[in-house]
C-alpha positions in Angstrom: -37.5 -94.4 23.4 -39.5 -97.6 23.7 -37.0 -98.8 26.2 -37.0 -95.6 28.4 -40.6 -94.4 28.5 -43.8 -96.3 29.0 -46.3 -96.3 26.3 -48.7 -93.9 28.0 -45.9 -91.3 28.5 -44.7 -91.2 24.9 -47.2 -88.5 23.7 -46.1 -86.2 26.5 -42.5 -86.7 25.7 -43.1 -85.9 22.0 -44.9 -82.7 22.9 -42.1 -81.7 25.2 -39.5 -82.4 22.5 -41.4 -80.3 20.0 -41.7 -77.4 22.5 -38.0 -77.4 23.2 -37.2 -77.5 19.5 -39.4 -74.5 19.0 -37.7 -72.6 21.8 -34.3 -73.4 20.3 -35.3 -72.2 16.8 -36.7 -68.9 18.4 -33.5 -68.4 20.4 -31.3 -69.0 17.3 -33.5 -66.6 15.3 -33.2 -63.9 18.1 -29.4 -64.3 18.3 -29.2 -64.1 14.5 -31.2 -60.8 14.6 -29.8 -59.1 17.7 -26.3 -60.5 17.7 -24.8 -57.6 15.6 -26.4 -55.0 17.8 -25.1 -56.8 20.9 -21.6 -57.0 19.4 -21.8 -53.3 18.5 -22.9 -52.3 22.0 -20.1 -54.4 23.4 -17.6 -52.7 21.0 -18.8 -49.3 22.0 -18.5 -50.2 25.6 -14.9 -51.4 25.1 -14.0 -48.0 23.4 -15.7 -45.9 26.1 -14.1 -47.7 29.0 -10.6 -47.8 27.4 -8.0 -45.1 28.3 -7.9 -42.3 25.7 -4.4 -43.3 24.7 -5.2 -47.0 24.4 -8.4 -47.2 22.4 -9.1 -50.8 21.1 -8.3 -50.8 17.4 -10.2 -54.0 16.8 -13.4 -52.6 18.3 -13.1 -49.4 16.2 -12.4 -51.4 13.1 -15.5 -53.5 13.8 -17.7 -50.4 14.2 -16.4 -48.8 11.0 -17.0 -52.0 9.1 -20.4 -52.4 10.7 -21.3 -48.9 9.3 -24.9 -47.8 9.8 -25.8 -50.8 11.8 -23.5 -49.6 14.6 -24.9 -46.1 14.7 -27.8 -46.9 17.1 -25.4 -48.4 19.6 -23.1 -45.3 19.4 -26.0 -42.9 19.5 -27.5 -44.7 22.5 -24.2 -44.3 24.4 -23.8 -40.7 23.3 -27.2 -39.8 24.8 -26.0 -41.2 28.1 -22.7 -39.2 28.2 -19.7 -38.0 26.2 -18.0 -40.3 23.7 -14.5 -40.2 22.2 -13.9 -38.3 19.0 -13.1 -41.5 17.2 -16.6 -42.9 18.0 -18.2 -39.6 17.1 -16.5 -39.7 13.7 -18.0 -43.2 13.0 -21.4 -41.9 14.2 -21.2 -38.8 11.9 -20.1 -40.9 8.9 -23.4 -42.9 8.9 -25.8 -40.7 11.0 -29.3 -40.2 9.9 -32.3 -38.0 10.8 -32.6 -39.7 14.2 -29.1 -38.4 15.2 -29.6 -34.7 14.3 -29.9 -33.8 17.9 -26.6 -35.4 18.8 -24.9 -33.8 15.8 -26.3 -30.4 16.7 -24.7 -30.6 20.2 -21.3 -30.8 18.6 -21.8 -27.9 16.1 -20.8 -25.4 18.8 -18.2 -25.8 21.5 -16.5 -29.0 20.4 -13.1 -29.4 18.9 -12.8 -28.1 15.3 -12.5 -31.6 13.7 -15.6 -32.7 15.6 -17.5 -29.6 14.5 -16.6 -30.2 10.9 -17.6 -33.9 11.1 -21.0 -32.9 12.6 -21.6 -30.3 9.9 -20.7 -32.7 7.1 -23.1 -35.2 8.5 -25.9 -32.6 8.7 -25.1 -31.5 5.0 -25.5 -35.2 4.0 -28.8 -35.6 5.8 -30.0 -32.4 4.1 -33.2 -31.7 5.9 -34.6 -28.5 7.3 -34.0 -29.7 10.8 -30.4 -30.5 9.9 -30.0 -27.0 8.3 -31.4 -25.4 11.4 -28.9 -27.4 13.5 -26.0 -26.2 11.3 -27.0 -22.5 11.5 -25.0 -21.4 14.6 -21.8 -22.5 12.9 -22.1 -19.6 10.4 -20.5 -17.6 13.2 -17.7 -20.0 13.9 -14.2 -18.7 14.4 -12.8 -21.3 12.0 -13.1 -20.5 8.2 -13.2 -24.3 7.5 -16.1 -24.8 9.9 -18.0 -21.8 8.5 -17.6 -23.3 5.0 -18.9 -26.6 6.2 -21.9 -24.9 7.7 -22.4 -23.1 4.4 -22.5 -26.5 2.6 -25.1 -27.8 5.2 -27.3 -24.8 4.3 -26.9 -25.0 0.6 -30.1 -25.5 -1.4 -32.6 -24.8 1.5 -35.5 -22.3 1.3 -35.4 -18.7 2.5 -37.1 -19.4 5.8 -34.4 -21.9 6.8 -31.5 -19.5 5.9 -33.3 -16.6 7.7 -33.6 -18.8 10.9 -30.0 -19.9 10.6 -28.8 -16.2 10.4 -31.0 -15.2 13.3 -29.5 -18.0 15.4 -26.0 -16.7 15.1 -26.7 -13.0 15.1 -25.8 -12.7 18.8 -22.3 -14.1 18.5 -19.2 -12.0 18.9 -17.5 -14.0 16.1 -20.4 -13.3 13.6 -18.9 -12.3 10.2 -21.3 -10.1 8.3 -19.2 -10.3 5.1 -19.2 -14.1 5.1 -23.0 -14.4 5.9 -23.7 -11.9 3.1 -21.6 -14.0 0.7 -23.6 -17.1 1.7 -26.9 -15.3 1.0 -25.8 -13.9 -2.3 -24.4 -17.3 -3.4 -27.8 -18.8 -2.6 -29.7 -16.0 -4.3 -31.6 -15.3 -1.2 -30.5 -11.9 0.0 -33.9 -11.1 1.2 -33.4 -13.8 3.9 -31.3 -11.2 5.8 -34.2 -8.8 6.2 -35.9 -10.7 9.0 -32.8 -11.3 11.2 -31.6 -7.7 10.6 -35.0 -6.3 11.7 -35.1 -8.6 14.7 -31.5 -7.6 15.7 -32.4 -3.9 15.6 -35.5 -4.4 17.7 -33.6 -6.5 20.3 -31.7 -3.5 21.6 -28.7 -5.7 22.5 -25.5 -3.9 21.3 -23.9 -7.1 19.8 -27.1 -7.9 17.8 -27.7 -4.3 16.8 -24.2 -3.9 15.4 -24.1 -7.4 13.7 -27.5 -6.6 12.1 -26.2 -3.2 10.8 -23.0 -4.6 9.5 -24.8 -7.4 7.8 -27.2 -4.9 6.2 -24.3 -2.8 5.0 -22.5 -5.8 3.6 -25.6 -7.0 1.7 -28.1 -4.4 0.6 -25.9 -1.8 -1.2 -25.1 -4.4 -3.9 -28.3 -6.5 -3.7 -31.4 -4.5 -2.7 -34.0 -6.6 -0.9 -36.9 -5.5 -3.0 -39.6 -2.8 -2.5 -41.8 -4.6 0.0 -39.0 -6.0 2.1 -37.1 -2.8 1.9 -40.0 -0.9 3.5 -40.1 -3.3 6.4 -36.3 -3.0 6.8 -36.5 0.8 6.8 -39.3 0.8 9.3 -37.2 -1.3 11.6 -34.2 1.0 11.3 -36.3 4.2 11.7 -38.1 2.9 14.8 -34.9 1.9 16.6 -32.7 4.7 15.3 -33.4 7.3 18.1 -32.4 4.8 20.7 -29.0 3.9 19.2 -25.7 5.3 20.3 -23.9 7.6 17.8 -21.8 4.8 16.2 -24.9 2.7 15.5 -26.7 5.8 14.2 -24.0 6.4 11.6 -24.1 2.8 10.5 -27.9 2.9 10.2 -27.7 6.0 8.0 -25.1 4.3 5.9 -27.5 1.4 5.3 -30.4 3.8 4.6 -28.2 5.7 2.1 -27.5 2.4 0.3 -31.3 1.7 -0.2 -33.0 3.4 -3.2 -36.7 3.1 -2.3 -39.0 6.0 -1.3 -39.2 4.7 2.3 -35.4 5.1 2.7 -35.5 8.5 1.2 -38.2 9.6 3.6 -36.2 8.2 6.5 -33.1 10.1 5.5 -35.1 13.4 5.2 -36.5 12.8 8.7 -33.1 12.2 10.2 -31.6 15.3 8.5 -34.4 17.5 9.8 -34.6 16.1 13.3 -32.7 17.9 16.1 -33.2 14.9 18.3 -30.5 13.1 16.3 -26.8 13.6 16.9 -25.0 16.2 14.8 -22.7 13.6 13.0 -25.8 11.5 12.1 -27.6 14.5 10.7 -24.5 15.5 8.7 -24.2 12.0 7.2 -27.9 12.0 6.3 -27.5 15.4 4.6 -24.5 14.1 2.7 -26.6 11.1 1.6 -29.4 13.3 0.4 -27.0 15.2 -1.8 -26.9 12.3 -4.2 -30.7 12.1 -4.8 -32.7 14.5 -6.9 -36.3 14.5 -5.5 -38.7 17.3 -4.6 -38.7 16.0 -1.0 -34.9 16.2 -0.8 -34.9 19.8 -2.2 -37.6 20.9 0.3 -35.7 19.4 3.2 -32.4 20.8 2.3 -33.9 24.2 1.4 -35.4 24.4 4.9 -32.1 23.4 6.5 -30.4 26.2 4.7 -32.9 28.7 6.0 -33.1 27.7 9.6 -29.9 25.9 10.6 -26.6 27.3 11.6 -22.9 26.7 11.2 -21.7 23.3 9.8 -25.3 22.0 9.4 -26.1 24.9 7.1 -22.9 24.5 5.1 -23.5 20.8 4.6 -27.1 21.4 3.6 -26.0 24.0 1.1 -23.5 21.8 -0.6 -26.0 18.9 -0.7 -28.6 21.3 -2.1 -26.1 22.4 -4.8 -25.5 18.7 -5.8 -29.2 18.0 -6.3 -30.1 21.4 -7.7 -30.4 22.4 -11.4 -29.3 25.6 -13.2 -32.9 26.8 -12.8 -32.7 26.2 -9.1 -29.4 28.1 -9.0 -31.0 31.0 -10.9 -33.9 31.1 -8.4 -31.5 31.2 -5.5 -29.4 34.0 -7.1 -32.6 36.0 -7.7 -33.4 35.8 -4.0 -29.9 37.1 -3.2 -30.1 39.9 -5.7 -33.5 41.0 -4.3 -32.2 41.0 -0.8 -34.7 38.4 0.4 -32.1 36.5 2.6 -29.9 37.4 5.5 -26.1 37.2 5.3 -25.8 33.6 6.6 -28.5 32.3 4.2 -26.9 34.3 1.4 -23.5 32.6 2.0 -25.1 29.2 2.1 -27.0 29.8 -1.2 -23.8 31.0 -2.8 -22.2 27.8 -1.8 -25.0 25.8 -3.3 -24.8 27.9 -6.5 -21.1 27.2 -6.8 -21.7 23.4 -6.4 -24.2 23.4 -9.2 -21.6 24.8 -11.6 -24.2 27.0 -13.4 -21.8 28.7 -15.9 -24.6 30.9 -17.3 -24.8 32.7 -13.9 -21.2 33.9 -14.0 -22.0 37.3 -15.5 -24.7 38.0 -12.8 -22.4 36.8 -10.0 -19.7 39.2 -11.3 -22.2 42.1 -11.3 -23.2 41.1 -7.8 -19.6 41.2 -6.7 -19.6 45.0 -7.3 -21.9 45.6 -4.4 -21.4 42.5 -2.2 -18.1 42.0 -0.4 -18.1 38.3 0.2 -15.3 35.7 0.1 -17.9 33.0 -0.6 -19.0 35.0 -3.7 -15.5 35.1 -5.0 -15.1 31.4 -4.4 -18.4 30.7 -6.1 -17.2 32.5 -9.2 -13.9 30.7 -9.1 -15.5 27.3 -8.8 -17.9 28.0 -11.7 -15.1 29.4 -13.9 -12.9 26.3 -13.2 -15.7 24.0 -14.6 -15.9 25.8 -17.9 -13.0 28.3 -18.3 -13.8 29.1 -22.0 -17.4 30.1 -21.2 -16.4 32.3 -18.2 -13.3 34.1 -19.4 -15.2 36.7 -21.6 -17.3 37.6 -18.6 -14.3 37.9 -16.3 -12.5 40.1 -18.9 -15.5 42.4 -19.3 -15.8 42.8 -15.5 -12.0 43.4 -15.3 -12.3 46.4 -17.7 -14.3 48.4 -15.1 -13.3 46.7 -11.8 -12.1 48.6 -8.8 -8.7 47.8 -7.3 -9.8 45.0 -4.9 -12.0 43.0 -7.3 -9.6 43.6 -10.1 -6.9 41.8 -8.2 -8.8 38.6 -7.6 -10.3 38.6 -11.1 -6.8 39.0 -12.6 -5.5 36.2 -10.3 -8.3 33.9 -11.4 -7.6 34.6 -15.1 -3.9 33.8 -14.5 -4.7 30.6 -12.7 -7.1 29.3 -15.4 -4.9 30.2 -18.4 -1.3 30.3 -17.1 -0.8 33.6 -18.9 1.0 36.2 -16.8 0.6 39.7 -18.2 2.8 42.5 -16.9 1.1 44.2 -13.9 2.9 46.5 -11.4 0.1 46.6 -8.9 1.2 50.0 -7.7 -0.2 53.4 -8.5 -0.5 56.8 -6.7 -3.6 58.2 -8.4 -6.8 56.9 -9.7 -5.9 58.1 -13.1 -2.7 55.9 -12.9 -4.8 53.0 -11.8 -7.2 53.4 -14.7 -4.3 53.5 -17.1 -2.8 50.3 -15.7 -6.2 48.7 -15.8 -6.7 49.5 -19.4 -3.3 48.1 -20.3 -4.1 45.0 -18.4 -7.4 44.5 -20.1 -5.8 45.1 -23.5 -3.2 42.4 -22.8 -5.9 39.9 -21.8 -8.0 40.8 -24.8 -5.0 40.2 -27.1 -4.3 36.9 -25.4 -7.9 35.8 -25.7 -8.0 36.6 -29.4 -5.0 34.4 -30.0 -6.1 31.5 -27.8 -9.9 31.3 -27.6 -10.1 28.6 -30.2 -7.5 26.4 -28.5 -8.4 23.8 -25.9 -7.5 24.8 -22.3 -4.8 22.2 -22.1 -2.8 24.1 -24.7 -3.1 27.3 -22.8 -0.8 25.9 -20.1 1.6 24.6 -22.7 1.9 28.0 -24.2 2.3 29.5 -20.7 5.2 27.2 -20.0 6.9 28.3 -23.2 6.4 32.0 -22.2 7.8 31.3 -18.7 10.8 29.4 -20.0 11.5 32.3 -22.4 11.5 34.6 -19.4 14.1 32.5 -17.7 16.6 33.7 -20.3 15.8 37.4 -19.9 18.8 39.7 -19.2 16.9 41.4 -16.4 17.1 39.6 -13.0 13.6 40.8 -12.0 12.1 39.3 -15.2 14.0 36.0 -14.5 12.7 35.9 -11.0 9.1 36.6 -12.2 9.5 33.8 -14.8 10.5 31.3 -12.1 7.4 32.1 -10.1 5.2 31.7 -13.2 6.8 28.4 -14.1 6.5 27.1 -10.6 2.7 27.9 -10.6 2.3 25.8 -13.7 4.0 22.8 -12.0 5.7 21.1 -14.9 6.9 17.5 -14.3 10.6 18.3 -14.8 10.7 21.7 -13.0 14.2 20.9 -11.5 15.7 20.4 -14.9 14.2 23.7 -16.2 15.6 25.7 -13.3 19.0 24.1 -13.0 20.7 26.8 -15.2 19.7 29.4 -12.6 21.5 27.7 -9.7 24.5 30.0 -10.2 22.5 33.1 -11.1 24.3 36.3 -10.0 21.1 37.9 -8.8 20.1 36.7 -5.3 16.4 37.5 -5.9 16.4 34.9 -8.7 18.0 32.2 -6.5 15.5 33.0 -3.7 12.6 32.4 -6.1 14.3 29.1 -7.4 14.8 27.9 -3.8 11.1 28.7 -2.9 9.9 26.9 -6.1 11.9 23.7 -5.4 12.1 23.4 -1.6 8.6 22.1 -1.1 8.3 19.5 -3.9 10.9 16.8 -3.3 11.1 13.8 -5.7 13.7 11.1 -6.2 14.3 12.2 -9.8 14.4 15.9 -9.0 16.8 15.2 -6.1 19.2 13.4 -8.4 19.2 16.3 -10.8 20.0 18.7 -8.0 22.7 16.5 -6.5 24.4 16.4 -9.9 25.2 20.1 -9.6 27.4 19.5 -6.5 30.3 18.2 -8.6 32.2 20.8 -10.5 30.0 23.7 -9.6 31.2 27.1 -8.4 31.4 27.8 -4.7 28.2 29.8 -4.9 26.4 27.1 -6.7 27.6 24.4 -4.3 26.5 26.4 -1.3 23.0 27.0 -2.8 22.6 23.3 -3.8 23.6 22.2 -0.3 21.0 24.4 1.3 18.3 23.2 -1.2 19.1 19.5 -0.5 18.7 20.2 3.2 15.3 21.9 2.6 14.2 19.0 0.5 15.4 16.5 3.2 17.0 14.3 0.6 18.5 11.3 2.4 20.6 10.3 -0.6 22.5 13.6 -0.2 24.4 12.6 3.0 27.5 11.3 1.3 28.0 14.2 -1.1 27.3 16.7 1.6 29.8 15.1 3.9 32.4 15.7 1.2 31.5 19.4 1.2 32.5 19.7 4.8 36.1 19.7 3.7 35.6 22.5 1.1 37.9 25.4 1.1 34.9 27.8 1.0 33.4 28.7 4.4 30.0 29.4 2.9 30.0 25.9 1.3 31.0 24.2 4.7 28.3 26.3 6.5 25.5 25.3 4.1 26.5 21.7 4.1 26.5 21.6 7.9 23.0 23.2 8.0 21.7 20.7 5.5 23.2 17.7 7.3 21.4 18.8 10.5 18.1 18.4 8.7 18.7 14.9 7.4 18.4 13.0 10.7 21.3 10.6 9.8 23.4 9.7 12.8 26.5 9.1 10.6 27.0 12.8 10.2 27.2 13.6 14.0 31.0 13.1 14.4 32.0 14.9 11.2 29.9 17.8 12.4 31.6 17.8 15.9 34.9 18.2 14.0 33.5 21.4 12.5 33.1 22.9 16.0 36.8 23.8 15.7 36.4 25.4 12.3 38.2 28.8 11.9 35.0 30.4 10.6 32.5 31.6 13.3 29.5 31.0 11.1 30.6 27.5 10.2 31.0 26.7 13.9 27.6 28.1 14.7 26.0 26.1 11.9 27.7 22.9 13.1 26.6 23.4 16.7 23.0 24.0 15.6 23.1 20.9 13.4 24.5 18.7 16.2 21.9 20.0 18.6 19.1 19.3 16.1 20.3 15.7 15.6 20.5 15.1 19.4 22.7 12.0 19.0 23.9 10.6 22.4 26.5 8.4 20.7 28.8 11.4 20.5 28.6 12.2 24.3 32.0 10.7 24.9 33.5 13.1 22.2 31.8 16.1 23.8 33.1 15.1 27.3 36.6 14.9 26.0 36.1 18.3 24.5 35.6 19.8 28.0 39.3 19.5 28.5 40.2 21.4 25.4 42.3 24.5 25.6 40.1 26.1 22.8 37.6 28.1 24.8 35.0 28.3 22.0 35.2 24.5 21.4 34.9 23.8 25.1 31.8 26.1 25.4 30.2 24.4 22.4 30.7 21.0 24.0 29.1 22.3 27.2 26.1 23.6 25.3 25.6 20.4 23.3 25.8 18.0 26.3 22.3 19.2 27.2 21.0 17.7 24.0 23.5 14.9 23.4 24.7 14.0 26.9 24.1 11.0 29.1 24.2 10.6 32.9 28.0 10.7 32.6 27.7 14.4 31.8 26.0 15.4 35.0 29.2 15.7 37.2 31.3 17.5 34.5 28.5 20.0 34.0 28.2 20.6 37.7 31.9 21.2 37.7 31.4 24.3 35.5 28.8 25.9 37.8 31.5 28.0 39.4 33.6 28.7 36.3 35.3 32.1 36.1 33.4 32.8 32.9 29.8 33.8 33.3 29.0 32.5 29.8 30.3 29.1 30.8 28.4 29.1 34.0 25.1 30.0 32.3 25.7 27.4 29.5 26.5 24.7 32.0 23.3 25.4 34.1 21.2 25.6 30.9 22.6 22.3 29.6 22.1 20.7 33.0 18.4 21.7 32.9 18.0 20.4 29.4 19.6 17.1 30.4 17.8 16.5 33.6 14.6 18.4 33.1 15.0 20.4 36.3 16.9 23.4 37.5 19.8 22.5 40.0 18.5 23.0 43.5 22.0 23.7 44.8 25.2 24.7 43.0 27.4 22.6 45.4 25.6 19.2 45.5 26.7 16.3 47.7 27.2 12.8 46.5 23.6 11.8 47.2 22.2 14.7 45.2 24.6 13.9 42.3 23.4 10.3 42.2 19.8 11.4 42.3 20.4 13.6 39.3 22.2 10.8 37.4 19.3 8.5 38.1 16.9 11.2 36.9 18.8 11.4 33.5 18.8 7.7 33.2 15.0 7.4 33.7 14.3 10.3 31.3 16.4 8.7 28.5 14.8 5.3 28.9 
């Protein structure tokens, strides 16, 4: 330095050197501090500018390794415009409170993976702001995303959950059951009250229905508490008149699930208001029928007095459910004193029957002497069914002096309750003869009661079954037929096995009763028992069993019935054909067509009716070939069946019979043509164009 600078300049040079050194140290410090951020920004820029299919792996790896220090650079870029999902995943993995706004933007509308990443980041941040941002995802269409939102909301206070539910209440993908599950899991069911009330007040259909469905999914199992329930009921009651019928029914369902006094008062108001729809009022009345309260009784009692038709009926049944025996006695006293009109009397009798006040049975029976009312009889029957042992003595006492009409239904009721079937002709020419029969009937019931009054009612039917089965072995056909009817009324589980011995009974009246008893109660086990009688049975038994299998529509009977078509007995073939026509199995069509040539007229008729009932077009070719048969009856049957089983190929052959020398053939051909095409032939000598039009018409109909 002594060689380059004069002595006087040396201080200045030293100052300059120190200054430059300070700048160098500052620059090095700045680079040391800001270099990673610069590198991160550069890496972000590389990723953003790269094509989607050629993202720079080294830049992504650097940003992942850089972790939280790279988040500001990614966030800065995200605020300027969209960023790739790979960059967003790195951002979400290390995001903090400063990035909540960016995460919230991806909670709705982004790809599913991105929505999940955003929600997982919000769950990790775990602040109220993060929870509010996650709220809209409760209505996401993806279950995985909804569960991620659930985790983001876990552990937050009621106000946060309430706000989150309110945010998603207007979504069409809102799931009330899922949101209810979230609230129950958090133990904050009351958080639904605010959003539900706000949704009802909004008047928007989607919000109204979501609010009601959420209330229905939540509050029946977990009531919101007295104070909050009152607010909820007020919201529902205020909005209820404006709702459409569907929303009204949902609202009443919610009110019915609440147990507080406010909900009860609201239900009473709906039931009594003629401004509400009829279905809504009926549902409110039904709900009131499960609550015993003076206000409920007063409301229902008023409805019974002033309403008409179905509303009065519903109110009476609800009144009966909430009423006591004392109430029923008070209602009956009003009827006995003539204080009510006919309609109110019928309604109160309905209410009395629902209460099941057994102690009133004697008074009701006395009333039946002067009041001709089906509802009164039903009331007595319903009460007697609830406690037969308590009511039978009253019924027997009334029977001893009853006139013909009440005696009949009292006797029927005793038979239904006990299963006992005393002998009773039901016919008389003089009043003296009637009184004699009535005395005999009463004596029989008194004898039965003395034997069975100590037994439980279940044993009465067991005894009745034994009596009926003994009657099946009676030498008199009339007694056997009566025993079948009695046994059928008792409905034992194995009725088919008990009646099998009567399948070949010589008395037709016995078989008719057996058929009536078994036709309407098909069961796989019973069908198997009946099918077992086809093999080795007499001709009479086979014919009867075939008819019974058809009446029971047993699909497993097709094969054994097909075998019966070759029986030597015409009656067996006839009944088998009739039964097969009822089984709707296309396999039987061709065998039945063969029977159209059977030597027995009734067999041919049965086969024709069965084929017509099946309406199987797969046999059209067989029927068309039958038109060339020399057998006139067979040819006529084929013409008649083409109307049900034909295709467009049958149009021209049928037209060819319009001028047949036989009038029966002409009429059958025209009738079949009409059944096939759906129109009457406009001309009897159509040209080619008309024939084609008819064929196209058939083709369109059969498609």
